[in-house]
VOTOR-422405 format. One line per 10 residues: number of its first residue (from 1); their letters; for each residue x, y, z of C-alpha. Coordinates in Angstrom, 2 decimals, m for minus. Each point is the difference from the previous one (the first is absolute). Layout:
N
NUM> A> X:Y:Z ~ ...
//
This chain:
290
1> XXXXXXXXXX> m2.53:188.91:141.82 ~ 0.77:3.33:m0.93 ~ 1.22:2.43:2.51 ~ m0.27:3.39:m1.98 ~ m1.31:2.65:3.07 ~ m0.31:0.32:3.47 ~ m2.80:1.57:1.17 ~ m3.21:1.76:m1.09 ~ m1.61:2.00:2.93 ~ m2.87:2.28:m0.59
11> XXXXXXXXXX> m3.24:1.01:2.21 ~ m3.57:0.17:m1.18 ~ m2.77:1.58:1.88 ~ 1.86:m0.16:3.79 ~ m0.32:m3.71:m0.24 ~ 2.68:m2.25:0.65 ~ 0.23:m2.20:m3.57 ~ 0.83:m3.52:0.54 ~ 3.71:m0.97:m0.78 ~ 1.28:m3.06:m2.72
21> XXXXXXXXXX> 0.83:m1.97:2.58 ~ m3.65:m0.27:1.52 ~ m1.65:m0.39:m3.15 ~ 2.46:m2.97:m1.11 ~ m0.49:m1.68:3.61 ~ m3.68:0.36:m0.91 ~ 0.06:m1.36:m3.83 ~ 2.05:m3.09:1.66 ~ m2.89:m1.01:2.03 ~ m1.84:m0.36:m2.23
31> XXXXXXXXXX> 2.44:m1.23:m3.13 ~ 2.28:m1.73:2.65 ~ 3.41:m0.60:m1.85 ~ 0.41:m3.49:0.99 ~ m3.03:m1.10:m1.69 ~ 2.19:1.02:m3.70 ~ 0.36:m2.24:m2.64 ~ 1.46:m0.34:m3.18 ~ 2.74:2.29:0.56 ~ m1.92:2.96:0.47
41> XXXXXXXXXX> m0.03:1.76:3.20 ~ m1.19:2.84:1.89 ~ 2.50:2.84:0.38 ~ 0.93:3.71:m0.48 ~ 0.91:0.49:m3.16 ~ 0.92:3.76:m0.41 ~ 0.39:1.96:2.98 ~ 1.37:m0.38:3.64 ~ 1.10:m3.07:0.66 ~ 1.07:m0.28:3.79
51> XXXXXXXXXX> m2.56:m0.19:2.74 ~ 1.34:3.44:1.27 ~ m0.17:1.81:m3.56 ~ m3.29:m1.39:m0.41 ~ m1.42:1.42:3.32 ~ 1.40:3.22:m0.95 ~ m1.96:m0.05:m3.46 ~ m3.55:1.58:0.38 ~ m2.81:m1.10:m2.22 ~ m3.13:1.97:m0.82
61> XXXXXXXXXX> m1.02:m1.16:m3.44 ~ 0.53:m3.44:m1.52 ~ m1.06:m1.41:m3.42 ~ m0.79:m3.53:m0.34 ~ 0.40:m1.88:m3.42 ~ 0.15:m3.41:m1.22 ~ 3.46:1.12:m2.07 ~ 2.30:2.65:m0.38 ~ m0.53:0.95:m3.23 ~ 1.14:3.64:m1.61
71> XXXXXXXXXX> m3.27:1.19:0.34 ~ m0.79:m1.27:3.80 ~ 3.82:1.77:0.98 ~ m0.97:3.12:m2.13 ~ m3.07:0.27:1.86 ~ 1.34:m0.49:3.51 ~ 2.68:2.93:m0.71 ~ m3.17:2.04:m0.99 ~ m2.17:m0.69:3.15 ~ 3.35:0.45:1.67
81> XXXXXXXXXX> m0.30:m3.26:1.21 ~ 2.65:m1.15:3.26 ~ m0.67:m3.84:m0.56 ~ m1.29:m2.27:m2.76 ~ m1.12:m3.06:0.92 ~ m0.17:m2.78:m3.00 ~ m0.12:m4.01:m0.26 ~ 2.38:m0.18:m2.49 ~ 3.58:1.61:0.21 ~ 2.28:1.88:m2.17
91> XXXXXXXXXX> 2.09:m2.48:0.04 ~ m0.52:m3.75:0.92 ~ 3.38:m1.22:0.01 ~ 3.58:1.62:0.85 ~ 1.71:2.33:m2.56 ~ 2.98:1.44:m0.43 ~ m0.76:3.29:m2.04 ~ m3.41:2.12:m0.51 ~ m0.73:0.72:m3.89 ~ m2.53:1.65:m2.11
101> XXXXXXXXXX> m3.92:0.14:1.34 ~ 1.66:m1.54:3.37 ~ 2.51:2.44:0.57 ~ m2.74:3.13:m1.19 ~ m2.59:m1.37:3.06 ~ 2.73:m1.18:2.74 ~ 1.20:3.87:m0.80 ~ m3.48:1.41:0.31 ~ m0.60:m1.79:3.12 ~ 2.96:1.05:1.77
111> XXXXXXXXXX> 0.05:3.96:m1.60 ~ m3.30:m0.02:1.63 ~ 1.00:m1.43:3.69 ~ m2.81:m2.92:m1.12 ~ 0.73:m3.22:1.50 ~ m1.34:m3.45:m1.20 ~ m0.85:m3.25:1.79 ~ m0.88:m2.84:m1.13 ~ m2.98:m2.57:1.00 ~ 1.47:m2.76:m1.85
121> XXXXXXXXXX> m1.26:m3.72:m0.03 ~ m0.86:0.05:3.73 ~ m2.97:1.84:m0.80 ~ m1.65:m2.15:m2.11 ~ m0.76:m3.06:2.64 ~ m0.44:2.81:2.92 ~ m3.53:m0.13:1.49 ~ m1.62:2.87:m1.95 ~ 2.24:0.01:m2.48 ~ 0.38:m0.06:m3.61
131> XXXXXXXXXX> m1.83:m3.71:m0.02 ~ m2.46:0.91:2.76 ~ m0.79:3.11:m1.85 ~ m0.49:m1.71:m3.70 ~ m2.26:m3.13:1.45 ~ m2.21:2.51:1.51 ~ m0.42:2.34:m2.88 ~ m1.02:m3.22:m2.14 ~ m1.77:m1.67:2.68 ~ 1.36:m2.98:0.18
141> XXXXXXXXXX> m0.39:m2.61:3.38 ~ 3.51:m0.12:1.23 ~ 0.75:m4.27:1.05 ~ 4.46:0.47:0.68 ~ 2.78:1.32:0.28 ~ 2.23:m0.66:m3.01 ~ 3.20:m0.64:1.56 ~ 3.80:0.47:m1.99 ~ 3.48:0.25:1.55 ~ 1.20:2.92:1.32
151> XXXXXXXXXX> 2.94:2.01:m0.33 ~ m0.05:0.22:4.32 ~ m2.20:m2.65:1.47 ~ m0.87:m3.70:m1.78 ~ m2.68:0.61:m1.44 ~ m2.55:3.26:m0.20 ~ m3.65:1.20:m1.45 ~ 0.39:0.98:m3.75 ~ m3.73:0.42:m0.94 ~ m3.36:m2.10:0.67
161> XXXXXXXXXX> m1.64:m3.08:m0.96 ~ m3.57:0.81:m0.47 ~ m3.30:m1.03:m1.52 ~ m2.64:1.88:m2.25 ~ m3.62:0.74:2.00 ~ m1.48:m1.92:m2.85 ~ 0.59:m2.64:m2.50 ~ 1.31:1.06:m2.98 ~ 2.16:m1.42:m3.21 ~ 3.24:2.19:m0.93
171> XXXXXXXXXX> m1.82:1.76:m2.43 ~ m2.40:1.72:2.36 ~ 3.19:0.19:2.63 ~ 1.43:2.56:m2.76 ~ m3.11:1.65:m0.71 ~ m0.49:0.55:3.40 ~ 3.52:0.99:0.83 ~ m0.05:2.85:m2.57 ~ m2.65:1.25:1.15 ~ 0.69:0.41:3.47
181> XXXXXXXXXX> 3.34:2.21:m0.99 ~ m1.52:1.09:m2.52 ~ 2.71:m1.47:m2.97 ~ 0.09:0.07:m3.67 ~ 1.77:m3.27:0.04 ~ 1.34:m2.91:2.02 ~ 2.67:m2.50:m1.54 ~ m1.57:m3.10:0.35 ~ 1.65:m3.37:m0.18 ~ m1.97:m3.44:0.40
191> XXXXXXXXXX> m3.48:m1.55:m0.34 ~ m2.08:2.48:m0.12 ~ m3.02:m2.61:0.33 ~ 1.70:m1.60:3.57 ~ m1.77:1.20:3.21 ~ 1.84:1.56:2.55 ~ 0.60:m1.51:2.75 ~ 3.38:1.49:2.24 ~ 1.59:3.03:m1.03 ~ 3.66:0.88:0.89
201> XXXXXXXXXX> m0.37:4.46:0.49 ~ 3.29:1.53:m0.55 ~ 0.32:3.74:m0.77 ~ 3.12:1.39:m1.89 ~ 2.41:m2.24:m2.32 ~ 1.38:m1.92:3.02 ~ m1.10:m3.46:m0.83 ~ 2.94:m2.60:m1.38 ~ 0.68:m3.90:m0.25 ~ m0.44:m0.48:3.51
211> XXXXXXXXXX> m3.44:1.23:0.31 ~ m1.14:m1.58:m3.32 ~ 1.28:m3.36:1.35 ~ m1.28:0.72:3.56 ~ m3.75:0.81:m1.57 ~ m0.26:m3.34:m1.62 ~ 1.31:m1.96:2.85 ~ m2.98:1.66:2.43 ~ m2.39:m0.68:m3.15 ~ m0.36:4.05:m1.00
221> XXXXXXXXXX> m1.40:m0.08:m3.64 ~ 0.00:3.97:0.06 ~ 2.27:2.65:0.19 ~ m0.98:3.89:m0.19 ~ 3.07:2.37:m0.17 ~ 1.07:2.68:m1.58 ~ 2.78:m0.99:m2.45 ~ 1.88:m3.49:m0.71 ~ 3.27:0.01:m1.49 ~ 0.16:m1.99:m3.36
231> XXXXXXXXXX> 1.71:m3.28:1.20 ~ m2.56:m0.05:3.16 ~ m2.99:0.91:m2.11 ~ 1.25:m2.67:m2.15 ~ 0.26:m2.77:2.94 ~ m2.50:0.69:1.67 ~ m2.40:m0.93:m3.18 ~ 2.21:m3.20:m0.56 ~ m0.91:m0.69:4.13 ~ m3.28:0.34:m0.90
241> XXXXXXXXXX> m1.35:3.10:1.63 ~ m2.05:2.93:m0.90 ~ 1.38:3.65:0.16 ~ m1.71:3.59:m0.13 ~ 2.33:2.67:m0.44 ~ m1.43:2.92:1.18 ~ 3.26:2.64:m0.40 ~ 2.72:m0.15:2.46 ~ m0.63:3.91:1.51 ~ m4.01:m0.45:m0.04
251> XXXXXXXXXX> 0.09:m2.73:2.26 ~ 2.40:1.99:2.34 ~ m1.88:3.17:m0.34 ~ m3.17:m1.11:2.43 ~ 2.35:m0.73:2.85 ~ 2.40:3.35:m0.21 ~ m3.34:1.80:0.02 ~ m1.13:m1.95:3.24 ~ 3.56:0.68:1.48 ~ m0.70:4.20:m0.60
261> XXXXXXXXXX> m3.02:m0.13:2.39 ~ 1.51:m2.33:2.57 ~ 3.02:2.42:m0.25 ~ m2.83:2.98:0.47 ~ m1.29:m1.94:3.20 ~ 3.63:m0.16:1.54 ~ 1.21:3.66:m1.04 ~ m3.11:2.38:m0.25 ~ 1.85:3.17:m0.45 ~ 2.02:m1.06:m2.96
271> XXXXXXXXXX> m0.77:0.59:m3.63 ~ m0.39:m3.44:m1.59 ~ m0.90:m0.52:m3.51 ~ m0.66:m3.07:m2.81 ~ 1.03:m0.08:m3.46 ~ m1.12:m3.30:m1.29 ~ 2.00:m1.47:m2.94 ~ m0.72:0.75:m3.70 ~ m1.78:m2.37:m2.27 ~ 2.53:0.56:m2.57
281> XXXXXXXXXX> m0.95:m2.71:m2.89 ~ m2.57:m1.63:m1.83 ~ m0.81:m3.76:m1.26 ~ m0.61:0.10:m3.38 ~ m2.15:m3.31:m1.56 ~ m0.15:m0.78:m3.71 ~ m1.81:m2.77:m1.83 ~ 1.68:m1.14:m2.97 ~ m1.67:m1.78:m2.97 ~ 1.74:m3.17:m0.64
//
């Protein structure tokens, strides 16, 4: 998206470090671009755009995080990172000008010769991607892939449909998930006493009208996700679905942490750090006398 600088070619400990081109090609194998959906494709957002320019850009340090917040971008500059890999982009849609915090983040990245790569929605349903990481953390039993219309293919996986390992109602499911993920609160909508059957797991905040309608048609009664838009939350309620919103960033963090492991195995000489998202809010409940 932004072609700001040409190359950054350091040499470290006598080793020839991997290029941006090589790392991007690897990332495209674990999160193929043709698996994107919802208009959120994988791409180099800041830095060299052409293959030739990427091949001239050497990477020695990588920072992985869910979202390129001001804190994350600042950390990347302080640690002399060459490549920032995130799930969410700086700019989800095309823009004609950069202002405010966006301008500050772009200036910090370009001034310090830091490229940024966005995994986008392709990494959600990919094998060992965001959905699988969250399902494994929650120790649910996968049943089948949840398919949605893709941006480049007719249909692509966007999540996993699972079952719990033991019988439980939604009250117990909420407590179970909160314990597994060390959460102080979960936003729940539905019937606490209803038994849990099929669970749709989609990390992040990608669920829209199509996913709600499709889940209902497949007799899925429970959705575990990061965050729903207010209109989608209302629609799920009107369709009789139980929803558990854990927080958009915390549902993505397990998969991004797993990405660090995969990248370290593929490029053992790279210095790779992962920074988890900050849970910056708390839910408050008040009991009022009537």
